[in-house]
N, C-alpha and C positions, 0 to 999 in steps of 0.2 A: 334461467340464472339468479333469481332472485331469491327462488325459493331452495335453490343448493345453498347461497351463500347464507341464507337463516337457519338452513339446518345446520351448518357449521359454527354461526354461534351459538346456537342453543349447545351444542355438545360443550365448546369453551366455559360454558355459561351453569355446566352441571359438573366439568373436572374443574372443583374447587381447588385455590391456591394459597397455601397457607406462608407467610411472610410476615416481617415485622415490619411496623406502619412505619411510612418515611417521618422525620421530623423535623419540620421546617425550621423549627430555631436553634437544630443541634446538625449541623453539617458531617459528615463522615468522617471528610479529610480536611484539616484546617490548615497542614503544613504546604501544600501544594496549590496554585489557579485551578479552578476546575472548570471555568467557562469563560471565554474570551470576550472583549468588549463587543464585540459581534451578537452573541449569545450563541455563540458555540460551545458543544460540552469539548473539555480537555477529558481525555477517559483514560484516567487512573485504576489502579486496585482499591474497591472499596467507593467506589462512585457508581456501582453499576448492579442491577441483580440477573444472572443472566437465564436464571430458571423463565423470569417473565420475560425477556427477548427475546428467548428460544419461545419461546408458546408466539408472542406477537408472529416471530417472522415463520415460525412454521404454517401458522392461518393464513398466512399467505402465499405459502409454496414457495417460498424463495429460491432462486435457484444464484451460484455464485462460481465465478470464470477467476482461477489465479493464472496470470499469465509467468510466465517467465523465460527468460533466455540463456539457454545454453549453449554459448557460440565459441570455436576451437575448442581451447585448453578448458574451458569451465564445464564441458560437460560430464565433468568427472564429480564435480558437485551434485550434479543432480538426482543422484541417488538417495542419499543423506538428505533433501529439500523434501523429497517425494515422500518418504518413510516418515521423517518426525510431522509432514503436512498429515501425513493419515494419523497421527496419533491428536493430534494438537489445533489443530485448522478447522474451525469449522464443522467441528464432528456431529452428526445426528442430521448434518441439510446436504442440501444435493449441491456437491461440485464437479465441473470441469477444470482438470488442469491443463493448460494449452500451453507446452512445449515447443519454443521455436527455437531451430539449431541446425544447424549445415550441416551435421552427423548426424540425422534419424538410426541410424543403423548401431550409432552407441549410448541408444537411448534404455536405459536398462525397464525390466521386466518389476512394476514394483506391485504387490498384490492391494485391489484397491478394495473398499468398504461397499456396502450397498449403497446405489445412489451417487456412486461418483467414478468418474471416465476421465481417463488420457487420451488428448490428442494431440501428434507429434506433427508443428508443423514447419515445413522446411523451406526455408529461407537462406538467401546469399549472407558472406562474411567479409568483411572488410581488411583490411591490412590494418589498419591503428584500432587499439581498441576504443580511443578514444570518438572513431566513425560508430562502431559498433555500437558506443552506449547510444550517442546521437541518435541516431536511425533506428531507436527503440519507439519514441513518438512516434516517429511516419509509420511503424509495421502495427503498431498497437492502434491508432488513428483506422487504416484501412482496412485492419481484421473487424474492427468495430462495426466501422462501416457496413463491409459487406456480409458478416455473419455472426459478431458476436451478438448484437442489437435484435437479432432473432432468436439467438440459443439462451442468454443469461440474463438476468438481471441488473446484478452488479459484477463490479472489476475488479480485481485487486493485482497488483502489478507490482511486483515483488523482484527482487536481484535474485542470482541464485546460490552466492558462494556466503550460503547463511544456514540457519537450521532453523526449524521450531522447536521451544524447548519447554513451553506451558503454554496452558487454554491461550486461542487466538480465535474468537467467534462474533456471532452477530452483532458485538456490540459495536465494532467500527464500521460497521455499514451504515452509508449517508448517501445523499448525495453526492456530497465532493469530502472526500477525507485527506487531509496530510499529516506527515509522521515528524514530530520535532528532530531534530539533528544532535545527537548524543552529546554533542561537541559542545555544544552552543545553546544547552536549552539555559543553563543558567547565566549565559552574558546578554550584554545590551547589546543591542543592534549595531554599535561603532564595532563590535569587535566580528560581525557576521561576513563571511567571505562574499558578501555578493559581486554579480558586477559592478565596478565604478565609474567604466568609459561609455560616456553618453553616447557612443558612437553606434554603440550594441542595443541591439532589440531586450537584451534581458538587463538593461541598466536601469539601478535602480538608487535612487540620490542619496548621499549621506541625510541622518534625520528622518528616513524612511523607512520604515520595517515592523514588520510584529514580529516573526518569529524566523528562524531558520530550520527550516522542511528540509528534508535528507530525500534525495533523488530515488531510494532503493526499496521505499517503498509508499504507496500511493494509490488512491482509486474513487471506486463510487459510482452510482449509477451508470451504465452502461452509456448514455446520450452526454451526461457530464464529463467522464473519462474519453470521449471522441471529441467533445469542445477542446478540451486540456491539453491532449496531445497532438489534436490539429494546428491547436494555434501556436505550441513551441516549437512543431515542424514547422509550420510558415515562419517564424521567428529566427528560426535557425538557418531557413535558405536565404532568409534577407542578408543576416548577418556573414553568409560565406560569399554573396555576390559582394558583400562591402567590402570583403578580405579582412572578416574579423571571425575571432573563435569565442565565444564566453570563456572567462576563467577556470568554473564549473561545467562544461558543455551543456546538456542535457538539464543539470541540475539547477542548474542556473534560472532557465529560462522556467523551468517548474516556479521558483520562487517568486518571478517575477509573474508568474499568471497568479500563485494563487495570494499577493499580495492585492490585487486589485481585482481578482473574484475569490474574493472568503470563502474558505473552506466549511463547510456547515456542521463540519467535526473534526477535532482534530487528535490527534493518537501521542500521547504521554512516549518518552522513550523504551519505556518498560517494552513495546513495538519495535525498537530497533536498538539495538546495543552493541557494547564489542567491550565484555569483560576481561578480557588480555590489557585492553590499552586501558580501559575508564574502573578497573575493579567492581566495585559491588555496593555504593553509597545506601543510607537507610532509605534515603528518599524511592529507593525504589523497590518494591515492597515483593514485586516478579520480573523476571528476565524473560520475556516471550518469545524472543524471536532476532536471533542472535548471530553474530560473527561468527565463520568458521575461523581457524589461524589459517594464515596461507602467507605465501612467500609470492606477493603483488607483481615483483620483476618477473620471476619467471612463470607466472600463469598467463599474464599477456601478451609475454611477446613469443614468437614461434617458437 
């Protein structure tokens, strides 16, 4: 084993990489925060060199799982999601798409590149869209324990009613990452729509909070995603027993978890954006993962 590792390092040493030297006194981005107070990087365009990162993650033979829920009518978004993921998501790396659906027969056939596969996992649906959303945490937790721990190194958990429109690669990978909500990244914590009722397990008091994270794009190592999803599910079960439902359901519990279990990497709103609602401000050099226009009322109801 040691000899094999040595050989791999020798190969990397021989394959020279040429790039500009980083300058300690000349930050590439001066218009945005690029590191949190707990020293987690905030990923914006211009803050990373993807060639260096690709080399490092290929050296580790990294495998990535992408979970997505295509429940009820939401299965109509799956084709575009997968097609654009093939163009932009973790290109050149080993990827497994885990599609959770109650309509396996409706999962489209999308051509996949080398080292990439699709696994369809049949799950039950729920009457209310809120319950569908909240049960994602339980489902991801259970499958992480049962199979994901053995099959992939990292899990990325995404909403299906989105599309990839630019590069999303290994620069997002970390033990635990969250994504800044596009509607709140410029706001003060008093404006965040945290759960403010002390009776809920998702409660965050006024005067607390770092950022507001979106529930539509998070992830990390499988072990850390398991801890997060299990904790959020247990908190939702406790809330239900007490007759309360957090204001933004699983997203409220995600924000509570990430407040007390700081993410080791934070993704800028480049990684989750709605151009129809928010336009394209100058601070956003790229729009990487974006909302697909839709009629929420029509798609959520039977």
